[in-house]
N, CA, C and O atoms as a DFTB+ gen file, in Angstrom:
624 C
 N C O
     1  1     -33.180      16.887     -42.694
     2  2     -31.574      16.881     -43.089
     3  2     -30.664      17.725     -42.206
     4  3     -29.577      17.345     -41.771
     5  1     -31.218      18.890     -41.995
     6  2     -30.387      19.704     -40.983
     7  2     -30.136      19.085     -39.699
     8  3     -29.047      19.033     -39.129
     9  1     -31.416      18.548     -39.233
    10  2     -31.185      17.794     -37.961
    11  2     -30.270      16.730     -37.887
    12  3     -29.576      16.521     -36.892
    13  1     -30.247      16.029     -38.947
    14  2     -29.147      15.000     -39.150
    15  2     -27.763      15.619     -39.114
    16  3     -26.876      15.101     -38.436
    17  1     -27.594      16.535     -39.712
    18  2     -26.175      17.336     -39.549
    19  2     -25.958      17.604     -38.047
    20  3     -24.879      17.354     -37.511
    21  1     -27.080      18.152     -37.338
    22  2     -26.681      18.812     -36.034
    23  2     -26.540      17.577     -35.202
    24  3     -25.760      17.701     -34.257
    25  1     -27.135      16.385     -35.345
    26  2     -26.720      15.077     -34.397
    27  2     -25.342      14.552     -35.069
    28  3     -24.471      14.103     -34.324
    29  1     -25.212      14.584     -35.948
    30  2     -23.693      14.184     -36.515
    31  2     -22.886      15.002     -36.025
    32  3     -21.908      14.411     -35.568
    33  1     -22.830      16.351     -35.880
    34  2     -21.971      17.194     -35.269
    35  2     -21.689      17.043     -33.942
    36  3     -20.547      17.158     -33.498
    37  1     -22.853      16.742     -33.138
    38  2     -22.895      16.588     -31.626
    39  2     -22.254      15.275     -31.407
    40  3     -21.532      15.209     -30.412
    41  1     -22.369      14.270     -32.103
    42  2     -21.863      12.843     -31.974
    43  2     -20.414      13.235     -32.199
    44  3     -19.678      13.051     -31.230
    45  1     -19.871      13.738     -33.288
    46  2     -18.507      14.068     -33.357
    47  2     -17.583      14.807     -32.165
    48  3     -16.440      14.527     -31.801
    49  1     -18.377      15.719     -31.751
    50  2     -18.116      16.478     -30.678
    51  2     -17.864      15.517     -29.392
    52  3     -16.832      15.518     -28.720
    53  1     -18.840      14.813     -29.209
    54  2     -18.704      13.791     -28.130
    55  2     -17.613      13.087     -28.124
    56  3     -16.877      12.986     -27.143
    57  1     -17.375      12.401     -29.516
    58  2     -16.235      11.547     -29.423
    59  2     -14.843      12.196     -29.443
    60  3     -13.869      11.509     -29.132
    61  1     -14.685      13.609     -29.826
    62  2     -13.617      14.164     -29.743
    63  2     -13.235      14.526     -28.353
    64  3     -12.049      14.465     -28.030
    65  1     -14.219      14.929     -27.437
    66  2     -14.088      15.118     -26.234
    67  2     -13.771      13.872     -25.426
    68  3     -13.039      13.951     -24.439
    69  1     -14.181      12.992     -25.730
    70  2     -13.881      11.454     -25.135
    71  2     -12.404      11.029     -25.405
    72  3     -11.798      10.299     -24.621
    73  1     -11.844      11.530     -26.570
    74  2     -10.591      11.237     -27.021
    75  2      -9.731      12.139     -26.251
    76  3      -8.739      11.691     -25.675
    77  1     -10.038      13.355     -26.204
    78  2      -9.079      14.392     -25.360
    79  2      -9.167      13.927     -23.848
    80  3      -8.116      13.975     -23.208
    81  1     -10.202      13.526     -23.276
    82  2      -9.936      13.276     -22.072
    83  2      -9.225      11.861     -21.743
    84  3      -8.808      11.645     -20.605
    85  1      -9.113      11.002     -22.670
    86  2      -8.486       9.723     -22.638
    87  2      -6.941      10.299     -23.029
    88  3      -6.029       9.768     -22.395
    89  1      -6.679      11.022     -23.715
    90  2      -5.092      11.613     -23.702
    91  2      -4.993      12.354     -22.510
    92  3      -3.905      12.106     -21.989
    93  1      -5.587      13.076     -21.916
    94  2      -5.338      13.822     -20.607
    95  2      -5.138      12.951     -19.422
    96  3      -4.441      13.304     -18.471
    97  1      -5.820      11.687     -19.494
    98  2      -5.748      10.682     -18.388
    99  2      -4.198      10.057     -18.533
   100  3      -3.325      10.075     -17.666
   101  1      -4.129       9.598     -19.644
   102  2      -2.774       9.028     -20.089
   103  2      -1.726       9.978     -19.679
   104  3      -0.937       9.583     -18.820
   105  1      -1.600      11.085     -20.120
   106  2      -0.477      11.966     -19.784
   107  2      -0.345      12.315     -18.163
   108  3       0.730      12.485     -17.589
   109  1      -1.592      12.383     -17.574
   110  2      -1.549      12.636     -15.977
   111  2      -0.818      11.177     -15.220
   112  3      -0.070      11.222     -14.243
   113  1      -1.172      10.137     -15.816
   114  2      -0.571       8.886     -15.324
   115  2       0.709       8.747     -15.489
   116  3       1.335       8.100     -14.650
   117  1       1.323       9.278     -16.517
   118  2       2.803       9.245     -16.914
   119  2       3.691      10.306     -16.082
   120  3       4.878      10.127     -15.811
   121  1       3.014      11.317     -15.757
   122  2       3.365      12.421     -15.001
   123  2       3.147      12.538     -13.540
   124  3       3.567      13.549     -12.977
   125  1       2.448      11.480     -12.762
   126  2       2.156      11.589     -11.620
   127  2       3.460      11.888     -10.764
   128  3       4.593      11.467     -10.993
   129  1       3.025      12.751      -9.675
   130  2       4.180      12.888      -8.790
   131  2       3.895      12.472      -7.266
   132  3       4.212      13.067      -6.236
   133  1       3.336      11.502      -7.406
   134  2       2.749      10.849      -6.129
   135  2       3.964      10.150      -5.475
   136  3       4.923       9.997      -6.231
   137  1       4.086       9.744      -4.337
   138  2       5.027       8.903      -3.629
   139  2       4.887       7.570      -4.172
   140  3       5.940       7.075      -4.572
   141  1       3.895       6.906      -4.277
   142  2       3.977       5.702      -4.904
   143  2       4.549       5.292      -6.095
   144  3       5.174       4.254      -6.316
   145  1       4.192       6.484      -7.072
   146  2       4.880       6.304      -8.411
   147  2       6.392       6.598      -8.486
   148  3       7.126       6.253      -9.413
   149  1       6.797       7.358      -7.264
   150  2       8.055       7.488      -7.299
   151  2       9.057       6.022      -6.655
   152  3      10.198       5.731      -7.016
   153  1       8.285       5.359      -5.728
   154  2       8.720       4.187      -5.176
   155  2       8.711       3.223      -6.324
   156  3       9.712       2.521      -6.466
   157  1       7.581       3.081      -7.269
   158  2       7.600       2.019      -8.172
   159  2       8.637       2.289      -9.265
   160  3       9.049       1.367      -9.969
   161  1       9.104       3.680      -9.423
   162  2      10.005       4.076     -10.421
   163  2      11.500       4.086     -10.090
   164  3      12.439       3.807     -10.836
   165  1      11.514       4.463      -8.836
   166  2      13.145       4.602      -8.215
   167  2      13.257       3.829      -7.088
   168  3      14.360       3.282      -7.054
   169  1      12.599       3.580      -6.208
   170  2      12.801       2.771      -5.086
   171  2      12.128       1.277      -5.095
   172  3      11.546       0.787      -4.127
   173  1      12.308       0.666      -6.318
   174  2      11.372      -0.468      -6.340
   175  2      12.036      -1.622      -5.367
   176  3      11.488      -2.711      -5.192
   177  1      13.281      -1.247      -4.757
   178  2      13.818      -2.101      -3.802
   179  2      12.833      -2.449      -2.644
   180  3      12.772      -3.623      -2.280
   181  1      12.055      -1.498      -2.039
   182  2      10.872      -1.339      -1.389
   183  2       9.880      -2.494      -1.570
   184  3       9.422      -3.197      -0.670
   185  1       9.634      -2.571      -2.841
   186  2       8.748      -3.272      -3.456
   187  2       8.836      -4.989      -2.983
   188  3       7.952      -5.802      -2.716
   189  1      10.188      -5.078      -3.021
   190  2      10.664      -6.674      -2.572
   191  2      10.559      -7.131      -1.337
   192  3      10.507      -8.330      -1.062
   193  1      10.513      -6.010      -0.345
   194  2      10.556      -6.453       0.878
   195  2       8.921      -6.836       1.529
   196  3       7.869      -6.214       1.383
   197  1       9.166      -7.907       2.167
   198  2       7.896      -8.856       2.463
   199  2       7.197      -7.973       3.800
   200  3       5.990      -8.053       4.026
   201  1       8.048      -7.199       4.574
   202  2       7.690      -6.424       5.760
   203  2       7.244      -4.874       5.578
   204  3       6.874      -4.084       6.446
   205  1       7.399      -4.677       4.119
   206  2       7.003      -3.346       3.902
   207  2       5.584      -3.307       2.965
   208  3       5.506      -3.864       1.870
   209  1       4.496      -2.556       3.591
   210  2       3.174      -2.610       2.919
   211  2       3.078      -1.336       2.297
   212  3       3.207      -0.376       3.057
   213  1       2.872      -1.092       1.038
   214  2       2.659      -0.103       0.573
   215  2       1.034       0.147       0.431
   216  3       0.462      -0.495      -0.450
   217  1       0.387       0.899       1.116
   218  2      -0.943       0.902       1.128
   219  2      -1.750       1.897       0.103
   220  3      -1.687       3.110       0.303
   221  1      -2.357       1.481      -0.776
   222  2      -2.975       2.083      -1.945
   223  2      -4.199       2.293      -1.753
   224  3      -4.687       3.314      -2.239
   225  1      -5.025       1.380      -0.989
   226  2      -6.510       1.506      -1.131
   227  2      -6.609       1.838       0.351
   228  3      -6.301       0.951       1.146
   229  1      -6.980       2.942       0.773
   230  2      -7.355       3.107       2.291
   231  2      -8.531       2.769       2.716
   232  3      -9.563       3.240       2.238
   233  1      -8.490       1.709       3.891
   234  2      -9.851       0.994       4.115
   235  2     -10.051       1.346       5.510
   236  3     -11.094       1.903       5.851
   237  1      -9.104       1.056       6.372
   238  2      -9.376       1.270       7.969
   239  2      -8.026       1.701       8.575
   240  3      -7.001       1.021       8.525
   241  1      -8.128       2.701       9.054
   242  2      -6.722       3.046       9.912
   243  2      -6.224       2.178      10.848
   244  3      -5.075       1.739      10.898
   245  1      -7.176       1.938      11.620
   246  2      -7.221       1.231      12.943
   247  2      -6.470      -0.078      12.584
   248  3      -5.433      -0.388      13.171
   249  1      -7.050      -0.879      11.553
   250  2      -6.712      -2.200      10.981
   251  2      -5.084      -1.965      10.702
   252  3      -4.179      -2.672      11.145
   253  1      -4.964      -0.938       9.960
   254  2      -3.508      -0.801       9.205
   255  2      -2.574      -0.673      10.411
   256  3      -1.511      -1.291      10.357
   257  1      -2.840       0.031      11.448
   258  2      -1.943       0.539      12.710
   259  2      -1.659      -0.637      13.349
   260  3      -0.490      -0.910      13.619
   261  1      -2.806      -1.573      13.707
   262  2      -2.927      -2.867      14.201
   263  2      -1.965      -3.895      13.938
   264  3      -1.280      -4.542      14.731
   265  1      -2.046      -3.942      12.416
   266  2      -1.160      -4.974      11.844
   267  2       0.150      -4.452      11.254
   268  3       0.828      -5.177      10.526
   269  1       0.500      -3.248      11.548
   270  2       1.982      -2.728      11.283
   271  2       2.757      -2.349      12.719
   272  3       2.137      -1.910      13.688
   273  1       3.726      -2.505      12.716
   274  2       4.732      -1.899      13.839
   275  2       4.536      -0.264      13.821
   276  3       4.166       0.402      14.787
   277  1       4.893       0.282      12.404
   278  2       4.944       1.491      12.294
   279  2       4.272       1.944      10.952
   280  3       4.567       1.316       9.935
   281  1       3.412       2.964      10.878
   282  2       2.819       3.396       9.817
   283  2       3.118       4.691       9.213
   284  3       2.751       5.574       9.988
   285  1       3.634       5.168       8.147
   286  2       3.884       6.271       7.790
   287  2       3.046       6.959       6.829
   288  3       2.641       6.289       5.879
   289  1       2.695       8.251       6.912
   290  2       1.767       9.070       6.032
   291  2       2.738      10.139       5.378
   292  3       2.928      11.234       5.908
   293  1       3.360       9.738       4.153
   294  2       4.298      10.640       3.511
   295  2       3.391      10.982       2.174
   296  3       2.339      10.458       1.807
   297  1       4.169      12.052       1.570
   298  2       3.872      12.465       0.218
   299  2       5.092      12.878      -0.564
   300  3       6.143      12.962       0.071
   301  1       5.101      13.112      -1.679
   302  2       6.316      13.196      -2.714
   303  2       6.594      14.768      -2.590
   304  3       7.565      15.313      -3.115
   305  1       5.661      15.402      -1.861
   306  2       5.947      16.931      -1.963
   307  2       6.928      17.252      -1.022
   308  3       7.532      18.311      -1.195
   309  1       7.227      16.505       0.005
   310  2       8.536      16.684       0.947
   311  2       9.626      15.824       0.505
   312  3       9.501      14.614       0.316
   313  1      10.849      16.582       0.326
   314  2      11.965      15.809       0.027
   315  2      12.412      14.844       1.031
   316  3      13.020      13.815       0.737
   317  1      12.124      15.165       2.128
   318  2      12.333      14.288       3.224
   319  2      11.931      12.903       3.189
   320  3      12.424      12.025       3.897
   321  1      10.912      12.724       2.242
   322  2      10.313      11.380       2.031
   323  2      11.402      10.394       1.927
   324  3      11.381       9.296       2.483
   325  1      12.493      10.908       1.080
   326  2      13.454      10.046       0.695
   327  2      14.258       9.452       1.601
   328  3      14.488       8.250       1.471
   329  1      14.815      10.171       2.658
   330  2      15.401       9.929       3.700
   331  2      14.492       9.029       4.442
   332  3      15.075       7.988       4.745
   333  1      13.289       9.076       4.828
   334  2      12.469       8.387       5.631
   335  2      12.447       6.846       4.779
   336  3      12.351       5.805       5.430
   337  1      12.521       6.832       3.650
   338  2      12.303       5.617       2.828
   339  2      13.667       4.802       3.067
   340  3      13.650       3.602       3.340
   341  1      14.746       5.485       2.953
   342  2      15.876       4.886       2.939
   343  2      16.195       4.124       4.406
   344  3      16.867       3.093       4.421
   345  1      15.684       4.690       5.574
   346  2      15.978       4.540       6.825
   347  2      14.867       3.294       6.920
   348  3      15.322       2.338       7.547
   349  1      13.634       3.125       6.474
   350  2      12.922       2.003       6.618
   351  2      13.424       0.763       5.878
   352  3      13.311      -0.375       6.334
   353  1      14.006       1.071       4.666
   354  2      14.677       0.022       4.068
   355  2      15.622      -0.753       4.708
   356  3      15.603      -1.980       4.804
   357  1      16.712       0.249       5.277
   358  2      17.753      -0.080       6.213
   359  2      17.138      -1.383       7.225
   360  3      17.481      -2.564       7.193
   361  1      16.222      -0.791       8.023
   362  2      15.699      -1.353       9.092
   363  2      14.993      -2.726       8.737
   364  3      15.096      -3.740       9.427
   365  1      14.357      -2.635       7.720
   366  2      13.448      -3.869       7.225
   367  2      14.315      -4.847       6.790
   368  3      13.986      -6.021       6.958
   369  1      15.685      -4.497       6.101
   370  2      16.570      -5.602       5.725
   371  2      17.084      -6.376       6.821
   372  3      17.131      -7.606       6.839
   373  1      17.520      -5.502       7.858
   374  2      17.921      -6.311       8.913
   375  2      17.253      -6.883       9.873
   376  3      17.828      -7.675      10.620
   377  1      15.833      -6.566      10.034
   378  2      14.896      -7.137      10.971
   379  2      13.520      -7.242      10.362
   380  3      12.597      -6.459      10.584
   381  1      13.480      -8.436       9.463
   382  2      12.305      -8.451       8.749
   383  2      10.936      -8.915       9.497
   384  3       9.890      -9.259       8.948
   385  1      11.213      -8.835      10.898
   386  2       9.911      -8.997      11.704
   387  2       9.396      -7.653      12.001
   388  3       8.314      -7.602      12.586
   389  1       9.959      -6.611      11.711
   390  2       9.237      -5.253      11.950
   391  2       8.552      -5.001      10.637
   392  3       9.151      -5.056       9.563
   393  1       7.107      -4.686      10.778
   394  2       6.472      -4.223       9.619
   395  2       6.145      -2.860       9.774
   396  3       5.868      -2.227      10.793
   397  1       6.231      -2.490       8.511
   398  2       6.257      -0.953       7.978
   399  2       4.824      -1.063       7.233
   400  3       4.487      -2.107       6.674
   401  1       3.964       0.152       7.267
   402  2       3.234       0.477       6.281
   403  2       3.432       1.863       5.600
   404  3       4.043       2.662       6.310
   405  1       3.131       2.222       4.643
   406  2       3.493       3.400       3.772
   407  2       2.167       3.947       3.227
   408  3       1.563       3.318       2.358
   409  1       1.772       4.927       3.641
   410  2       0.366       5.592       3.020
   411  2       0.814       6.762       2.389
   412  3       1.590       7.552       2.928
   413  1       0.304       6.908       1.155
   414  2       0.603       8.251       0.232
   415  2      -0.581       9.048       0.635
   416  3      -1.749       8.856       0.294
   417  1      -0.016      10.149       1.561
   418  2      -1.317      11.097       1.772
   419  2      -1.785      11.769       0.882
   420  3      -2.777      12.448       1.146
   421  1      -1.270      11.792      -0.334
   422  2      -2.053      12.588      -1.538
   423  2      -3.028      11.584      -2.237
   424  3      -3.808      12.010      -3.089
   425  1      -3.004      10.376      -1.927
   426  2      -4.215       9.402      -2.627
   427  2      -5.343       9.186      -1.521
   428  3      -6.344       8.561      -1.871
   429  1      -5.253       9.666      -0.190
   430  2      -6.216       9.635       0.545
   431  2      -7.473      10.500      -0.077
   432  3      -7.321      11.688      -0.361
   433  1      -8.720       9.817      -0.266
   434  2      -9.809      10.541      -0.690
   435  2     -10.860      10.657       0.618
   436  3     -11.620       9.747       0.950
   437  1     -10.755      11.937       1.283
   438  2     -11.596      12.165       2.307
   439  2     -12.941      11.846       2.414
   440  3     -13.510      11.715       3.498
   441  1     -13.581      11.690       1.106
   442  2     -14.867      11.384       1.029
   443  2     -15.363       9.913       1.180
   444  3     -16.523       9.547       1.370
   445  1     -14.325       9.205       1.066
   446  2     -14.280       7.764       1.165
   447  2     -13.998       6.946       2.487
   448  3     -14.221       5.753       2.689
   449  1     -13.404       7.966       3.408
   450  2     -13.071       7.702       4.781
   451  2     -14.298       7.287       5.719
   452  3     -15.444       7.716       5.591
   453  1     -13.893       6.451       6.606
   454  2     -15.017       6.314       7.618
   455  2     -14.641       7.692       8.654
   456  3     -13.608       8.359       8.611
   457  1     -15.810       7.877       9.574
   458  2     -15.465       8.837      10.424
   459  2     -14.494       8.739      11.557
   460  3     -14.231       9.719      12.253
   461  1     -13.985       7.610      11.738
   462  2     -12.804       7.582      12.483
   463  2     -11.613       7.698      11.800
   464  3     -10.658       8.199      12.393
   465  1     -11.479       7.271      10.488
   466  2     -10.383       7.699       9.680
   467  2     -10.404       9.210       9.614
   468  3      -9.377       9.858       9.813
   469  1     -11.611       9.800       9.325
   470  2     -11.419      11.349       8.946
   471  2     -10.876      11.850      10.209
   472  3     -10.109      12.804      10.073
   473  1     -11.115      11.382      11.591
   474  2     -10.732      12.166      12.586
   475  2      -9.146      11.963      12.585
   476  3      -8.498      12.952      12.929
   477  1      -8.483      10.881      12.264
   478  2      -6.918      10.762      12.079
   479  2      -6.442      11.882      11.129
   480  3      -5.562      12.704      11.384
   481  1      -7.142      11.787      10.028
   482  2      -6.488      12.703       9.084
   483  2      -6.607      14.310       9.402
   484  3      -5.960      15.199       8.848
   485  1      -7.616      14.464      10.453
   486  2      -7.621      15.840      10.730
   487  2      -6.461      16.245      11.898
   488  3      -6.063      17.366      12.217
   489  1      -6.083      14.967      12.396
   490  2      -4.797      15.355      13.466
   491  2      -3.632      15.633      12.492
   492  3      -2.772      16.409      12.908
   493  1      -3.498      15.174      11.400
   494  2      -2.258      15.501      10.642
   495  2      -2.196      16.737      10.251
   496  3      -3.060      17.057       9.434
   497  1      -1.286      17.716      10.641
   498  2      -1.396      18.785      10.142
   499  2      -0.068      19.202       9.683
   500  3       0.215      20.391       9.538
   501  1       0.773      18.218       9.448
   502  2       2.294      18.381       8.547
   503  2       2.791      16.998       8.311
   504  3       2.768      16.075       9.125
   505  1       3.239      16.973       7.100
   506  2       3.783      15.568       6.857
   507  2       5.396      15.684       6.956
   508  3       5.909      16.750       6.615
   509  1       6.074      14.796       7.336
   510  2       5.671      13.187       7.486
   511  2       5.005      13.034       8.936
   512  3       5.171      13.750       9.924
   513  1       4.365      12.124       8.813
   514  2       3.856      11.345      10.024
   515  2       4.151       9.962      10.339
   516  3       3.951       9.119       9.465
   517  1       4.563       9.645      11.377
   518  2       4.644       8.134      11.972
   519  2       3.577       7.859      12.963
   520  3       3.403       8.567      13.955
   521  1       2.959       6.949      12.709
   522  2       2.138       6.111      14.050
   523  2       2.566       4.824      14.208
   524  3       2.884       4.040      13.313
   525  1       2.558       4.621      15.531
   526  2       3.036       3.373      16.007
   527  2       2.139       2.356      16.126
   528  3       1.004       2.588      15.708
   529  1       2.374       1.256      16.608
   530  2       1.074       0.226      16.771
   531  2       0.339       0.274      17.894
   532  3      -0.704      -0.369      18.011
   533  1       0.852       1.094      18.880
   534  2       0.030       1.666      19.954
   535  2      -0.614       2.860      19.696
   536  3      -1.221       3.446      20.592
   537  1      -0.538       3.335      18.428
   538  2      -1.325       4.558      18.025
   539  2      -0.685       6.000      18.573
   540  3      -1.401       6.934      18.935
   541  1       0.636       6.032      18.577
   542  2       1.336       7.148      19.017
   543  2       1.643       7.754      17.830
   544  3       2.195       7.170      16.897
   545  1       1.250       9.109      17.825
   546  2       1.468       9.722      16.546
   547  2       2.761      10.677      16.764
   548  3       2.846      11.411      17.748
   549  1       3.607      10.614      15.912
   550  2       4.803      11.526      15.705
   551  2       4.856      12.473      14.332
   552  3       4.872      12.032      13.182
   553  1       4.876      13.631      14.653
   554  2       4.253      14.462      13.616
   555  2       5.383      15.507      12.711
   556  3       5.106      16.266      11.781
   557  1       6.709      15.244      13.340
   558  2       7.484      16.124      12.450
   559  2       8.960      15.253      12.126
   560  3       9.145      14.235      12.792
   561  1       9.889      15.613      11.215
   562  2      10.888      14.960      10.847
   563  2      11.821      14.780      12.007
   564  3      12.138      13.625      12.293
   565  1      12.226      15.623      12.601
   566  2      13.373      15.421      13.491
   567  2      12.702      14.296      14.661
   568  3      13.481      13.417      15.030
   569  1      11.604      14.289      15.124
   570  2      11.377      13.477      15.892
   571  2      11.012      12.160      15.350
   572  3      11.089      11.176      16.086
   573  1      10.643      12.056      14.201
   574  2      10.622      10.790      13.658
   575  2      12.058      10.206      13.233
   576  3      12.336       9.007      13.209
   577  1      12.776      11.086      12.958
   578  2      14.264      10.715      12.728
   579  2      14.944      10.012      14.211
   580  3      15.675       9.034      14.366
   581  1      14.377      10.933      15.135
   582  2      15.064      10.297      16.447
   583  2      14.439       9.132      16.770
   584  3      15.216       8.359      17.330
   585  1      13.111       8.619      16.606
   586  2      12.664       7.625      16.793
   587  2      13.178       6.340      16.090
   588  3      13.313       5.243      16.632
   589  1      13.473       6.687      14.647
   590  2      13.917       5.429      13.821
   591  2      15.498       5.101      14.473
   592  3      15.865       3.978      14.818
   593  1      16.268       6.259      14.547
   594  2      17.644       6.236      15.272
   595  2      17.725       5.517      16.285
   596  3      18.597       4.648      16.266
   597  1      16.782       5.651      17.589
   598  2      16.635       4.822      18.595
   599  2      16.350       3.165      18.403
   600  3      16.762       2.160      18.983
   601  1      15.468       3.406      17.333
   602  2      15.089       1.828      16.898
   603  2      16.454       1.185      16.409
   604  3      16.883       0.109      16.828
   605  1      17.070       1.974      15.482
   606  2      18.283       1.168      14.944
   607  2      19.345       0.666      16.066
   608  3      19.898      -0.431      16.145
   609  1      19.455       1.743      16.865
   610  2      20.510       1.478      18.037
   611  2      20.042       0.358      18.812
   612  3      20.832      -0.518      19.164
   613  1      18.739       0.315      19.123
   614  2      18.319      -1.072      19.857
   615  2      18.359      -2.190      19.085
   616  3      18.679      -3.251      19.620
   617  1      18.070      -2.150      17.823
   618  2      18.211      -3.427      16.956
   619  2      19.696      -3.741      16.457
   620  3      19.909      -4.807      15.881
   621  1      20.758      -2.789      16.679
   622  2      21.993      -3.324      16.296
   623  2      22.677      -3.980      17.491
   624  3      23.780      -4.510      17.356
């Protein structure tokens, strides 16, 4: 009799823990402060652009770099990301042949990266970062802004 009660209590505790974990996960997904969450909620115009790729599943940086003209490593922790997103949107509207990739740095899981991709992430010491198709890495906002402005002047 007492063993049945103990088993029942353990079972109820496991169910309670499971329910609490589910509630916690739902609250986390509602309150995500990630770049992609921000884009989906506030900058959904970016989602409509065919030449902008939001990279959610990081597989191979070299492949991403070679298939896009510019790849941006951003995160929602820096307020500057909004300015960069607006520039990307302006350029992509006027010149749909230029391909952009946006990677949410906060979503990169280092344990799932290849050795080559881990080398790339170790090179990133500050965000935002822009990588060109030729793998030129630009690591600070003023330099990225100069490069984008230079591109805009060329294109206009």
